[in-house]
OpenMM code with the backbone's topology and positions (N, CA, C; nanometers):
from openmm import Vec3, app, unit

residues = "MET VAL THR VAL CYS ASP ARG GLU GLY ASP PHE TRP ASP LEU ILE ALA ARG ALA GLU GLU THR GLY ALA PRO LEU LEU VAL GLN ALA SER ARG GLY ALA LYS ARG ARG VAL ALA LEU ALA SER GLY GLY ASP PRO ASN LEU TRP ASP HIS VAL LEU GLY MET GLU PRO VAL GLY GLY ARG LYS ILE GLU VAL PRO ALA CYS GLY GLY PRO ASN ARG ARG LYS ALA ARG THR ALA LYS LEU THR LEU CYS CYS THR PRO VAL GLU LEU LEU ALA PRO LYS ASP ARG GLY GLY ARG THR ALA GLY PRO HIS ASP ARG GLY LEU GLY PRO".split()
positions = [
    Vec3(20.0625, 1.4101, 1.8225),
    Vec3(20.1283, 1.4369, 1.7864),
    Vec3(20.2606, 1.3857, 1.9341),
    Vec3(20.4266, 1.3118, 1.8914),
    Vec3(20.4614, 1.3263, 2.0613),
    Vec3(20.5841, 1.4488, 1.9775),
    Vec3(20.6663, 1.5490, 2.0659),
    Vec3(20.7003, 1.6009, 2.0700),
    Vec3(20.8547, 1.5382, 2.0411),
    Vec3(20.9999, 1.5292, 2.0213),
    Vec3(21.1423, 1.4119, 2.0200),
    Vec3(21.2429, 1.5244, 2.0196),
    Vec3(21.2522, 1.4973, 2.1160),
    Vec3(21.4192, 1.6342, 2.1988),
    Vec3(21.5342, 1.5119, 2.1272),
    Vec3(21.6379, 1.5579, 2.1210),
    Vec3(21.7794, 1.5358, 2.2122),
    Vec3(21.7995, 1.6076, 2.3612),
    Vec3(21.9199, 1.5926, 2.3603),
    Vec3(22.0106, 1.6519, 2.5025),
    Vec3(21.9245, 1.8065, 2.5012),
    Vec3(21.9196, 1.9194, 2.3974),
    Vec3(21.8967, 1.9923, 2.4216),
    Vec3(21.7365, 2.0578, 2.4514),
    Vec3(21.6401, 1.9675, 2.4527),
    Vec3(21.5661, 1.9482, 2.5292),
    Vec3(21.5778, 1.9559, 2.6101),
    Vec3(21.6327, 1.9257, 2.6298),
    Vec3(21.6126, 1.8304, 2.8070),
    Vec3(21.6530, 2.0065, 2.9119),
    Vec3(21.5407, 2.0886, 2.9441),
    Vec3(21.5102, 2.1859, 2.9800),
    Vec3(21.3793, 2.2498, 3.0276),
    Vec3(21.3704, 2.2592, 3.2259),
    Vec3(21.2486, 2.2798, 3.2527),
    Vec3(21.1812, 2.3268, 3.2168),
    Vec3(21.1655, 2.4148, 3.1690),
    Vec3(21.0258, 2.5483, 3.0604),
    Vec3(20.9841, 2.3936, 2.9633),
    Vec3(21.0287, 2.3396, 2.9234),
    Vec3(20.8895, 2.2657, 2.7826),
    Vec3(20.8968, 2.1228, 2.9243),
    Vec3(20.9270, 2.1162, 2.9535),
    Vec3(20.8612, 1.9762, 2.9802),
    Vec3(20.7527, 2.0438, 3.1274),
    Vec3(20.8120, 2.1388, 3.2767),
    Vec3(20.7013, 2.1257, 3.2628),
    Vec3(20.5468, 2.1868, 3.1934),
    Vec3(20.5697, 2.1954, 3.0386),
    Vec3(20.4755, 2.2694, 2.9531),
    Vec3(20.4366, 2.1705, 2.8962),
    Vec3(20.4879, 2.0805, 2.9178),
    Vec3(20.4748, 1.9763, 2.8435),
    Vec3(20.3268, 1.8451, 2.9339),
    Vec3(20.3647, 1.8871, 3.1190),
    Vec3(20.3111, 1.7790, 3.2038),
    Vec3(20.1900, 1.8992, 3.1377),
    Vec3(20.1741, 2.0326, 3.1816),
    Vec3(20.0644, 2.1349, 3.1841),
    Vec3(19.9697, 2.0832, 3.0570),
    Vec3(20.0139, 2.0385, 2.9327),
    Vec3(19.9133, 2.0285, 2.8572),
    Vec3(19.9006, 1.9113, 2.7963),
    Vec3(19.9132, 1.8387, 2.8592),
    Vec3(19.8478, 1.6551, 2.8474),
    Vec3(19.9971, 1.6357, 2.7258),
    Vec3(20.0393, 1.6916, 2.6818),
    Vec3(20.1517, 1.6725, 2.5423),
    Vec3(20.2502, 1.5505, 2.5868),
    Vec3(20.1877, 1.4638, 2.4835),
    Vec3(20.3665, 1.3257, 2.5497),
    Vec3(20.4665, 1.4232, 2.4314),
    Vec3(20.5823, 1.4290, 2.5299),
    Vec3(20.7027, 1.4521, 2.4799),
    Vec3(20.7809, 1.3659, 2.5404),
    Vec3(20.9158, 1.3298, 2.4268),
    Vec3(21.0160, 1.2380, 2.4530),
    Vec3(21.2000, 1.2570, 2.4925),
    Vec3(21.2451, 1.2930, 2.5803),
    Vec3(21.3646, 1.3572, 2.5661),
    Vec3(21.4411, 1.2545, 2.6620),
    Vec3(21.6013, 1.3264, 2.5271),
    Vec3(21.7250, 1.1967, 2.5353),
    Vec3(21.7968, 1.3359, 2.6757),
    Vec3(21.7957, 1.2839, 2.7741),
    Vec3(21.7823, 1.4223, 2.8755),
    Vec3(21.9156, 1.3773, 2.9061),
    Vec3(21.9906, 1.5769, 2.9159),
    Vec3(22.1133, 1.5592, 2.9569),
    Vec3(22.1701, 1.5345, 3.0776),
    Vec3(22.2702, 1.4281, 3.1023),
    Vec3(22.3005, 1.3851, 3.1692),
    Vec3(22.3962, 1.4956, 3.2538),
    Vec3(22.4237, 1.5447, 3.2803),
    Vec3(22.4934, 1.7236, 3.2914),
    Vec3(22.3554, 1.8131, 3.3919),
    Vec3(22.2332, 1.8154, 3.3817),
    Vec3(22.1543, 1.8375, 3.4309),
    Vec3(22.1240, 1.7609, 3.5572),
    Vec3(22.1718, 1.6916, 3.6122),
    Vec3(22.1376, 1.6339, 3.7686),
    Vec3(22.0028, 1.6649, 3.7661),
    Vec3(21.8761, 1.6022, 3.7426),
    Vec3(21.7576, 1.5679, 3.7076),
    Vec3(21.7624, 1.5105, 3.8536),
    Vec3(21.6442, 1.4444, 3.9490),
    Vec3(21.6169, 1.3982, 4.0817),
    Vec3(21.4820, 1.3511, 4.0190),
    Vec3(21.3817, 1.2162, 4.0587),
    Vec3(21.2721, 1.2168, 3.9972),
    Vec3(21.2465, 1.1396, 4.2097),
    Vec3(21.1264, 1.1576, 4.1934),
    Vec3(21.0607, 1.1596, 4.3060),
    Vec3(20.9778, 1.0419, 4.3629),
    Vec3(21.0394, 0.9097, 4.4147),
    Vec3(20.9584, 0.8000, 4.4180),
    Vec3(20.8434, 0.7620, 4.5274),
    Vec3(20.7516, 0.6810, 4.4807),
    Vec3(20.5956, 0.6549, 4.5906),
    Vec3(20.6945, 0.6556, 4.7703),
    Vec3(20.8063, 0.6060, 4.7684),
    Vec3(20.8529, 0.5360, 4.8928),
    Vec3(20.9432, 0.7176, 4.9373),
    Vec3(20.9116, 0.7704, 4.9087),
    Vec3(21.0146, 0.8932, 4.9268),
    Vec3(21.1242, 0.9762, 4.8741),
    Vec3(21.2205, 0.8480, 4.8271),
    Vec3(21.3660, 0.9341, 4.8055),
    Vec3(21.2659, 0.9839, 4.6555),
    Vec3(21.4540, 1.0045, 4.6354),
    Vec3(21.4323, 1.1518, 4.5099),
    Vec3(21.5761, 1.1313, 4.3941),
    Vec3(21.6160, 0.9667, 4.3742),
    Vec3(21.7452, 0.9928, 4.3631),
    Vec3(21.7631, 1.0973, 4.2314),
    Vec3(21.8463, 1.0548, 4.2619),
    Vec3(21.9504, 1.0524, 4.0573),
    Vec3(21.8904, 0.9840, 3.9989),
    Vec3(21.8496, 1.0818, 3.8294),
    Vec3(21.7594, 1.0553, 3.7265),
    Vec3(21.8939, 0.8855, 3.6634),
    Vec3(21.9560, 0.9538, 3.6552),
    Vec3(22.0389, 0.8391, 3.5923),
    Vec3(22.0566, 0.7213, 3.6413),
    Vec3(22.0839, 0.7635, 3.7904),
    Vec3(22.0759, 0.6596, 3.8802),
    Vec3(21.9938, 0.5232, 3.9164),
    Vec3(21.8312, 0.6240, 3.8754),
    Vec3(21.7329, 0.4945, 3.9061),
    Vec3(21.6696, 0.4598, 3.8216),
    Vec3(21.6876, 0.5477, 3.6727),
    Vec3(21.7061, 0.4456, 3.5045),
    Vec3(21.7985, 0.3963, 3.5263),
    Vec3(21.9106, 0.3626, 3.5378),
    Vec3(22.0441, 0.2378, 3.4992),
    Vec3(22.0115, 0.1234, 3.5896),
    Vec3(21.9086, 0.1407, 3.7374),
    Vec3(21.8892, 0.0265, 3.7966),
    Vec3(21.7448, -0.0537, 3.7631),
    Vec3(21.7002, 0.0186, 3.6540),
    Vec3(21.6512, -0.0627, 3.6133),
    Vec3(21.6531, -0.1531, 3.5575),
    Vec3(21.5882, -0.3150, 3.4864),
    Vec3(21.5912, -0.3881, 3.4179),
    Vec3(21.6561, -0.3715, 3.2546),
    Vec3(21.7334, -0.3704, 3.1866),
    Vec3(21.7246, -0.3803, 3.0573),
    Vec3(21.6408, -0.4543, 2.9247),
    Vec3(21.5660, -0.3208, 2.8650),
    Vec3(21.4646, -0.4119, 2.7894),
    Vec3(21.5375, -0.4515, 2.6885),
    Vec3(21.6260, -0.3417, 2.6219),
    Vec3(21.7521, -0.4310, 2.5487),
    Vec3(21.8562, -0.3538, 2.5298),
    Vec3(21.9578, -0.3923, 2.3926),
    Vec3(22.0520, -0.3336, 2.3800),
    Vec3(22.1274, -0.4224, 2.2470),
    Vec3(22.2304, -0.3435, 2.2355),
    Vec3(22.3963, -0.4168, 2.0840),
    Vec3(22.4252, -0.2739, 2.1389),
    Vec3(22.5186, -0.4279, 2.0095),
    Vec3(22.7058, -0.3451, 2.0208),
    Vec3(22.6380, -0.3140, 1.8729),
    Vec3(22.7651, -0.1935, 1.8784),
    Vec3(22.7705, -0.1249, 1.7483),
    Vec3(22.9441, -0.0922, 1.7177),
    Vec3(22.9519, -0.0444, 1.5518),
    Vec3(23.0841, 0.0038, 1.5609),
    Vec3(23.1550, 0.0916, 1.5438),
    Vec3(23.1471, 0.1754, 1.5806),
    Vec3(23.2210, 0.2905, 1.5718),
    Vec3(23.3400, 0.3573, 1.4909),
    Vec3(23.3431, 0.3627, 1.3763),
    Vec3(23.4778, 0.4144, 1.2913),
    Vec3(23.5443, 0.5125, 1.3798),
    Vec3(23.6285, 0.5042, 1.3216),
    Vec3(23.7366, 0.5915, 1.4044),
    Vec3(23.7479, 0.7160, 1.3071),
    Vec3(23.8128, 0.8772, 1.3217),
    Vec3(23.7270, 0.9915, 1.3411),
    Vec3(23.9079, 1.0616, 1.3306),
    Vec3(23.9051, 1.1175, 1.2551),
    Vec3(24.0290, 1.2561, 1.2398),
    Vec3(24.0088, 1.3788, 1.2791),
    Vec3(24.0706, 1.4878, 1.2319),
    Vec3(24.0252, 1.5673, 1.3540),
    Vec3(24.1157, 1.6140, 1.4069),
    Vec3(24.0558, 1.7223, 1.5152),
    Vec3(24.0889, 1.7730, 1.6557),
    Vec3(24.1023, 1.7177, 1.7692),
    Vec3(23.9453, 1.6416, 1.7590),
    Vec3(23.9482, 1.5403, 1.8635),
    Vec3(23.8987, 1.4063, 1.7517),
    Vec3(24.0513, 1.2816, 1.8223),
    Vec3(24.0548, 1.2204, 1.7447),
    Vec3(24.0113, 1.1207, 1.8352),
    Vec3(23.9569, 1.0271, 1.7248),
    Vec3(23.9022, 0.9289, 1.8196),
    Vec3(23.9314, 0.7502, 1.7722),
    Vec3(23.9388, 0.7139, 1.7942),
    Vec3(24.0136, 0.5603, 1.7655),
    Vec3(23.8711, 0.4603, 1.7978),
    Vec3(23.8954, 0.3455, 1.6337),
    Vec3(23.7525, 0.2921, 1.6236),
    Vec3(23.7370, 0.1970, 1.6830),
    Vec3(23.6679, 0.2075, 1.7611),
    Vec3(23.6214, 0.0418, 1.8904),
    Vec3(23.4679, -0.0088, 1.8145),
    Vec3(23.3908, -0.0587, 1.8959),
    Vec3(23.3167, -0.1542, 1.9333),
    Vec3(23.2055, -0.0882, 2.0410),
    Vec3(23.1554, -0.0501, 2.0702),
    Vec3(23.0283, 0.0256, 2.1311),
    Vec3(22.9671, -0.0894, 2.2244),
    Vec3(22.9168, -0.0395, 2.2783),
    Vec3(22.7750, -0.0963, 2.3911),
    Vec3(22.6390, -0.0418, 2.4245),
    Vec3(22.5561, -0.0543, 2.3347),
    Vec3(22.4567, -0.0046, 2.3987),
    Vec3(22.3618, -0.0472, 2.5384),
    Vec3(22.2783, 0.0358, 2.5478),
    Vec3(22.2168, -0.0727, 2.6368),
    Vec3(22.0802, 0.0529, 2.7459),
    Vec3(21.9204, 0.0468, 2.6821),
    Vec3(21.8311, 0.0980, 2.6538),
    Vec3(21.7503, -0.0083, 2.8205),
    Vec3(21.7812, 0.1431, 2.9156),
    Vec3(21.6878, 0.1253, 3.0234),
    Vec3(21.5722, 0.2343, 3.0278),
    Vec3(21.4671, 0.2038, 3.0036),
    Vec3(21.3429, 0.2633, 3.0654),
    Vec3(21.2223, 0.2447, 3.1869),
    Vec3(21.1854, 0.3783, 3.1952),
    Vec3(21.0560, 0.3720, 3.3159),
    Vec3(21.0046, 0.5138, 3.3070),
    Vec3(20.8426, 0.4890, 3.3010),
    Vec3(20.7996, 0.5463, 3.3722),
    Vec3(20.8791, 0.7264, 3.5179),
    Vec3(20.9021, 0.8197, 3.5169),
    Vec3(20.9338, 0.8871, 3.5728),
    Vec3(20.8722, 1.0410, 3.6514),
    Vec3(20.8529, 1.0272, 3.7537),
    Vec3(20.7752, 1.1698, 3.8282),
    Vec3(20.9799, 1.2633, 3.8441),
    Vec3(20.9233, 1.3911, 3.7521),
    Vec3(21.0990, 1.4688, 3.7599),
    Vec3(21.0611, 1.5486, 3.9030),
    Vec3(21.1591, 1.6408, 3.9689),
    Vec3(21.1041, 1.6857, 4.1038),
    Vec3(21.1996, 1.7678, 3.9956),
    Vec3(21.1348, 1.9802, 4.0400),
    Vec3(21.1690, 2.0475, 3.9246),
    Vec3(21.3149, 2.1093, 4.0192),
    Vec3(21.3488, 2.2135, 3.9696),
    Vec3(21.4985, 2.2596, 3.9310),
    Vec3(21.4517, 2.3033, 4.0914),
    Vec3(21.5351, 2.3258, 4.2140),
    Vec3(21.5102, 2.4802, 4.2900),
    Vec3(21.4567, 2.5456, 4.3466),
    Vec3(21.5367, 2.5817, 4.1879),
    Vec3(21.4928, 2.7504, 4.1799),
    Vec3(21.3670, 2.7859, 4.0701),
    Vec3(21.2586, 2.6505, 4.0905),
    Vec3(21.1542, 2.6895, 4.0011),
    Vec3(21.0186, 2.5829, 4.1074),
    Vec3(21.0598, 2.6276, 4.2720),
    Vec3(20.9821, 2.6752, 4.3431),
    Vec3(20.8732, 2.4697, 4.4231),
    Vec3(20.9508, 2.3939, 4.3993),
    Vec3(20.9465, 2.2496, 4.4053),
    Vec3(20.8231, 2.1942, 4.2869),
    Vec3(20.8316, 2.2558, 4.1850),
    Vec3(20.6527, 2.1862, 4.0857),
    Vec3(20.7547, 2.0007, 4.0247),
    Vec3(20.6599, 1.8911, 3.9882),
    Vec3(20.7038, 1.8361, 3.9188),
    Vec3(20.6560, 1.8464, 3.8581),
    Vec3(20.6495, 1.6970, 3.7573),
    Vec3(20.6358, 1.6692, 3.6178),
    Vec3(20.6775, 1.5344, 3.6543),
    Vec3(20.5285, 1.4192, 3.5402),
    Vec3(20.5240, 1.3172, 3.4981),
    Vec3(20.4102, 1.2408, 3.6134),
    Vec3(20.4231, 1.1171, 3.5971),
    Vec3(20.4840, 1.0275, 3.5521),
    Vec3(20.4208, 0.9649, 3.4585),
    Vec3(20.3332, 1.0867, 3.3484),
    Vec3(20.3069, 0.9955, 3.2480),
    Vec3(20.3915, 0.9668, 3.1103),
    Vec3(20.4281, 0.8857, 3.0558),
    Vec3(20.4090, 0.8114, 2.9602),
    Vec3(20.5699, 0.8419, 2.8521),
    Vec3(20.6542, 0.9489, 3.0005),
    Vec3(20.7482, 1.0203, 2.9107),
    Vec3(20.8778, 0.9338, 2.9857),
    Vec3(20.9399, 0.9292, 2.8448),
    Vec3(21.0538, 0.8049, 2.8112),
    Vec3(21.2238, 0.9277, 2.8038),
    Vec3(21.2202, 0.9039, 2.9422),
    Vec3(21.3215, 0.9832, 2.9517),
    Vec3(21.4133, 0.8977, 3.0305),
    Vec3(21.5829, 0.9241, 2.9897),
    Vec3(21.6985, 0.8126, 3.0066),
    Vec3(21.7651, 0.8631, 2.9536),
    Vec3(21.8393, 0.7891, 2.9967),
    Vec3(22.0514, 0.7435, 2.9689),
    Vec3(21.9752, 0.6568, 2.7895),
] * unit.nanometer
topology = app.Topology()
chain = topology.addChain("A")
for resn in residues:
    res = topology.addResidue(resn, chain)
    for name in ("N", "CA", "C"):
        topology.addAtom(name, app.Element.getBySymbol(name[0]), res)
């Protein structure tokens, strides 16, 4: 069984628990979470910068229709790019420096 979460699943307790139990977890990470990754070289870049630096594994363009209402949006063509890599996440500073990963975590934009 694999737990799949959208951005609301990007919280440290869930990520750490999955690591402790060995449960596979796939999370669409929230850009606002300011996650950092531990590199073998000793660096700790921002998750988004690190993953976006990977070679894309796929992509496509999709048509997004216009939307009315209070948040009006014009129709447009959106370009989607898929980048992924296993990562070792650094715990938020208030969590004592624990890490999670680099087991097959599909974390990324």
